[in-house]
C-alpha positions in Angstrom: -26.0 -10.3 11.2 -26.0 -10.2 15.0 -26.8 -6.5 15.8 -26.1 -4.4 18.9 -28.3 -5.2 21.8 -27.5 -8.9 21.5 -25.5 -10.8 24.0 -22.0 -12.3 23.1 -20.1 -14.9 25.0 -16.3 -14.9 25.7 -14.5 -18.0 26.8 -11.5 -16.8 28.9 -11.3 -13.8 31.1 -7.7 -12.5 30.5 -6.6 -9.2 29.0 -7.6 -10.3 25.4 -11.1 -11.1 26.7 -11.2 -7.8 28.5 -10.4 -5.8 25.4 -12.9 -7.8 23.4 -15.5 -7.0 26.1 -14.7 -3.3 26.0 -15.0 -3.2 22.2 -18.3 -5.2 22.2 -19.8 -3.0 24.9 -18.8 0.2 23.1 -20.6 -1.1 20.1 -23.8 -1.8 22.2 -23.5 -5.5 22.8 -23.8 -7.3 26.2 -21.0 -9.7 27.1 -21.0 -12.8 29.3 -17.5 -14.1 30.2 -16.9 -17.7 31.4 -13.7 -18.0 33.3 -12.8 -20.0 36.5 -11.0 -17.0 38.1 -13.4 -14.8 40.1 -11.0 -11.8 39.6 -10.4 -12.3 35.9 -9.7 -9.0 34.1 -12.6 -9.5 31.6 -15.0 -11.0 34.2 -14.9 -7.9 36.4 -16.1 -5.6 33.6 -18.5 -8.0 31.7 -22.2 -7.7 32.0 -22.1 -11.2 33.6 -19.3 -13.5 34.7 -20.0 -17.2 34.9 -17.2 -18.4 37.3 -16.8 -22.0 36.2 -14.3 -24.4 34.6 -14.2 -24.6 30.8 -15.5 -28.2 30.8 -18.4 -27.5 33.2 -21.3 -28.6 30.9 -24.0 -26.9 33.1 -22.2 -23.6 32.9 -21.6 -24.0 29.2 -25.2 -24.7 28.6 -26.1 -21.6 30.5 -23.7 -19.6 28.4 -24.9 -21.0 25.1 -28.6 -20.4 26.0 -27.9 -16.7 26.7 -25.6 -15.8 23.8 -26.2 -15.2 20.2 -22.5 -16.1 19.4 -19.4 -17.1 21.4 -15.7 -16.6 20.8 -12.5 -17.3 22.7 -9.5 -15.4 23.8 -6.9 -18.2 23.9 -6.1 -21.5 22.2 -5.9 -23.6 25.4 -9.6 -23.8 25.8 -10.4 -27.5 25.1 -11.6 -28.0 21.6 -14.3 -30.3 23.0 -15.7 -27.3 24.8 -16.2 -25.4 21.5 -17.7 -28.6 20.0 -20.2 -28.8 22.9 -21.2 -25.1 22.4 -21.4 -25.5 18.6 -24.3 -27.9 19.1 -26.2 -25.0 20.8 -25.2 -21.7 19.3 -22.9 -19.9 16.9 -19.2 -20.3 17.8 -16.1 -18.7 16.0 -13.4 -19.8 15.7 -14.6 -23.4 15.2 -13.5 -26.3 17.4 -11.8 -27.8 14.3 -9.7 -24.7 13.7 -8.8 -24.5 17.3 -7.8 -28.2 17.5 -5.2 -27.6 14.7 -3.5 -24.9 16.7 -3.4 -26.4 20.2 -0.5 -28.8 19.6 2.8 -27.6 18.1 3.3 -30.9 16.2 -0.2 -30.8 14.7 0.2 -27.1 14.0 3.5 -27.4 12.2 2.3 -30.3 10.1 -0.8 -28.3 9.2 1.4 -25.3 8.1 3.5 -27.6 6.0 0.4 -29.1 4.4 -0.3 -25.6 3.1 3.1 -25.6 1.4 4.4 -23.0 3.8 7.9 -23.5 5.3 8.5 -24.0 9.0 11.9 -24.3 10.8 13.3 -27.9 10.6 11.7 -29.9 13.5 11.3 -33.3 14.9 8.3 -34.5 16.8 9.3 -36.0 20.2 6.7 -38.4 21.7 9.1 -40.5 23.8 12.8 -40.4 24.8 13.9 -42.7 21.9 12.6 -40.2 19.4 15.5 -37.8 20.3 18.0 -40.3 18.8 16.4 -39.7 15.4 16.8 -36.0 15.7 20.5 -35.8 15.1 20.2 -36.9 11.5 17.3 -34.5 10.7 18.2 -31.3 12.4 21.4 -29.6 13.6 22.1 -28.1 17.0 21.7 -25.7 18.7 17.9 -26.4 18.9 15.0 -25.6 21.1 12.9 -28.3 22.8 9.3 -27.1 23.4 6.4 -28.8 25.0 3.7 -29.6 22.4 0.8 -28.1 24.4 0.2 -25.3 26.9 3.5 -23.6 26.3 3.5 -19.8 25.7 5.7 -16.7 26.3 8.8 -18.8 26.6 7.3 -21.3 29.1 8.1 -24.9 28.5 11.0 -24.2 26.2 14.7 -25.1 26.6 17.6 -24.2 24.4 19.8 -27.3 23.7 23.4 -27.1 22.5 23.6 -30.8 21.7 21.8 -34.1 22.0 22.8 -34.6 25.6 21.1 -31.3 26.5 18.0 -32.4 24.6 17.8 -35.6 26.7 18.2 -33.7 29.9 15.6 -31.1 28.8 13.1 -33.8 27.9 13.4 -35.3 31.3 13.1 -31.9 33.0 10.0 -31.2 31.1 8.4 -34.4 32.5 8.9 -36.4 29.3 5.8 -34.8 27.8 5.2 -34.7 24.1 7.5 -32.1 22.6 8.8 -30.6 19.4 12.6 -30.1 18.8 13.1 -27.1 16.6 16.4 -26.2 14.9 17.5 -22.6 15.7 18.0 -20.5 12.6 19.9 -17.3 12.1 17.2 -14.7 12.2 17.2 -11.3 10.5 14.0 -10.3 12.2 10.6 -11.4 13.5 7.3 -10.1 12.1 3.6 -11.0 12.6 0.4 -10.6 10.6 -2.9 -10.1 12.3 -5.9 -10.4 10.1 -9.6 -10.9 10.1 -11.5 -13.4 8.1 -15.3 -13.2 7.6 -17.9 -15.9 7.4 -17.9 -15.4 3.7 -14.2 -15.8 3.4 -13.1 -12.2 3.0 -9.7 -11.5 4.5 -8.7 -8.1 5.8 -5.0 -7.9 7.0 -3.7 -5.3 9.4 -0.2 -3.8 8.5 2.7 -6.1 9.1 4.2 -5.7 12.6 7.9 -6.0 13.4 8.6 -7.6 16.8 11.3 -7.8 19.4 11.2 -10.6 22.0 13.1 -10.6 25.3 13.3 -14.0 27.2 10.7 -15.5 24.9 8.1 -12.7 25.6 7.2 -9.9 23.2 8.8 -6.7 24.3 8.1 -4.3 21.4 6.1 -4.0 18.2 6.9 -1.4 15.6 4.5 -0.5 12.7 5.2 0.2 9.9 7.9 -2.5 9.8 11.2 -2.0 8.0 10.9 -5.3 6.2 11.1 -5.2 2.4 7.6 -4.8 0.8 7.9 -8.1 -1.0 8.7 -10.0 2.2 5.8 -8.2 4.0 3.4 -9.2 1.2 4.7 -12.8 1.4 3.9 -12.9 5.1 0.4 -11.6 4.5 -0.1 -14.1 1.7 1.0 -17.0 3.9 -1.1 -15.9 6.8 -4.1 -15.6 4.5 -3.5 -19.1 3.2 -3.3 -20.4 6.7 -6.6 -18.7 7.6 -8.3 -20.2 4.5 -6.9 -23.7 5.3 -8.4 -23.5 8.7 -11.7 -22.2 7.3 -11.2 -19.6 10.1 -13.7 -17.0 11.1 -12.5 -14.2 13.4 -9.3 -12.4 14.2 -6.1 -14.5 13.8 -2.4 -13.9 14.0 0.6 -15.7 12.5 4.2 -15.1 13.7 6.9 -15.4 11.1 10.7 -15.5 11.1 12.6 -13.7 8.4 15.9 -15.5 7.8 19.2 -13.9 6.8 18.5 -15.4 3.4 15.2 -13.4 3.2 13.1 -16.6 3.7 9.7 -16.0 5.3 9.1 -18.9 7.8 5.9 -19.5 9.7 6.6 -19.9 13.4 3.2 -20.0 15.3 -0.5 -19.5 14.8 -2.6 -17.7 17.3 -6.3 -18.3 16.7 -7.3 -15.0 18.4 -6.2 -11.4 18.7 -2.5 -11.2 19.5 -0.1 -9.2 21.7 1.6 -7.8 18.6 -1.8 -6.4 17.4 -2.3 -4.2 20.5 -0.9 -1.2 18.4 -4.2 -1.3 16.5 -6.1 0.1 19.6 -4.6 3.5 19.0 -3.0 3.5 15.6 -5.6 2.0 13.3 -9.1 3.1 12.3 -10.4 -0.2 13.7 -8.8 -2.3 16.4 -8.2 -6.1 16.3 -10.8 -6.4 19.0 -13.5 -4.5 17.1 -12.7 -6.8 14.2 -13.2 -9.8 16.4 -16.6 -8.5 17.3 -17.4 -7.8 13.7 -16.4 -11.2 12.4 -18.3 -13.0 15.2 -21.4 -11.0 14.4 -21.3 -11.3 10.6 -20.7 -7.6 10.2 -18.5 -6.1 7.4 -14.8 -5.6 8.2 -13.8 -2.2 9.6 -11.2 0.0 8.0 -7.7 -1.4 9.2 -5.5 1.4 7.7 -2.7 2.7 9.8 -3.4 6.2 10.9 0.0 6.9 12.4 3.4 5.2 13.0 3.4 3.4 16.4 5.5 1.4 18.8 3.9 -0.8 21.4 5.8 -1.8 24.6 4.7 -4.6 26.8 4.5 -4.0 30.6 5.4 -7.0 32.6 5.2 -7.5 36.3 9.0 -7.0 36.4 8.4 -3.2 35.9 6.6 -3.0 39.3 9.4 -4.0 41.6 8.2 -3.5 45.2 5.9 -0.6 44.3 4.0 1.0 41.4 5.8 2.1 38.2 6.4 5.9 37.8 3.2 6.5 35.8 3.6 10.3 36.0 6.5 10.1 33.5 4.4 8.2 31.0 1.2 10.2 31.5 3.1 13.5 31.0 3.7 12.4 27.3 0.6 13.5 25.2 1.4 11.0 22.5 1.7 8.0 24.7 -1.4 5.8 25.4 -1.5 3.6 28.5 -3.5 0.3 28.7 -3.6 -1.6 32.0 -5.4 -4.9 32.3 -6.9 -4.8 35.8 -4.8 -7.6 37.2 -4.7 -7.5 41.0 -1.0 -8.6 41.5 2.2 -8.1 39.6 4.8 -10.8 39.3 7.8 -11.3 37.0 6.8 -12.3 33.5 3.1 -11.5 34.0 1.6 -9.2 31.3 0.1 -6.3 33.2 -0.5 -3.9 30.4 1.1 -2.1 27.5 1.6 1.4 26.1 1.5 2.7 22.5 3.7 5.6 21.4 2.3 7.5 18.3 4.7 9.7 16.3 5.2 10.9 12.7 8.2 8.5 12.3 8.5 5.0 13.6 12.2 5.7 14.6 11.1 8.6 16.8 8.3 6.5 18.3 10.8 3.7 19.2 13.4 6.0 20.8 10.7 7.7 22.9 9.1 4.4 23.8 12.4 3.0 25.2 13.0 6.2 27.2 9.5 6.1 28.7 10.0 2.4 29.5 13.3 3.0 31.3 11.8 5.9 33.2 8.8 3.7 34.3 10.9 1.1 36.2 10.1 1.1 39.8 13.1 1.5 42.2 
C-alpha cells in the first residue's frame, strides 16, 4: 500500500485531475500535476505543477522520480508516455489498457472481443471504405473521427452515403468509424473501480441525458429495469477485466427500444456522469481513483440520497456571471466550479448536484435552478 504522506502524480490538469487532486490532498497525499497549460485547473491547486508537454522525457523523468504512483485524467495522453513512466514507477491504468481506448475502431473491436454488443459500425481508413458501408449498415449513421473526438466534437450525422463522403472530406479524411444510429430508449453509464487484485466495486447505474453530444444531466437512481441495470454492470465489469484495468473506469451504454444493452464508449478514468458521487455517495469516484492507485481497499459506494447532476457549460455565462445567488439559496444544491479562467460555449465550467428524497423531485428542481442560472 502507498499511504498518506506519499506523493502521487497526475497526467492532465483539467477538472478531473483537479477533483483527483482535491481527494488525494484531503486524504493526506501530495500531488504533482503534469500539464502543458500554466493555468490548468488541477495545476493551480496541486503541490507542484510541472508545466510541460506529455512527451517531454525530461519532465516525465522528473515526475516519475518524485512520485510513488501516477494516474491520468483523460485517454488522449499518449500510451507511449505511460509506457515510459511504467519503466520508472507504478502507473495505473496501464499503457496497454489506455491504448485499447484511444481509438474508436480499436475500442469497438475490443468490446466485441469480449462478446459484448456495439452498434453496427464500419471502420473507415480511406474514402473507398465508405462504399463498403452501404451493405453493412443502414442510414442514418454518424461518422466519427477515430481519435481525439469527445463531447460531440469530430462527429457528423449522415442521412445517406453522399453525406458520409462529404463528412469524411470535411473531417480531413482522417481515420473514422461510421456508426449506425439506433432507436434509443435511454442512455446509462456504469462507473466502477477495479483494484490491483481484481476486485470490482461498481457505483449505482446512472441515467444520462445528452444535448448536442455533451452530457447535460445524470439521474441516480436510474429508472431502468433492475435486470438491464445489472446487465450494464456485468458488461462494464467484463470490460474492466478484459483490460486488466486498475483504477476508476466508466462505460457508456445505449438501451435500445428492444431492451438490448449496447456498449457505446469506454472512459479509462473518472467520468462526467460520475460527478454525482461527490455529494450522493459515501465515497466519490475520485477517492476511489486514489484508493485504487495506492492499493487501498475500496471505499463504500452506496447511494446516500437520490441525486441529479447538471453540467454547467460556458453557454450559461453569456456576457456575465450566472445568477449564482439563485442556486446558492437552495440548501440541497451543491455547486462545483472547476477554476477555469474563461467561459466559452461548450466548455465544461462546473456542475451542480441536487439532493432530494425522490429523484423526480431532484430533477424538476435541477431544471428550475438551471433555467434561473442563465445569464441575461
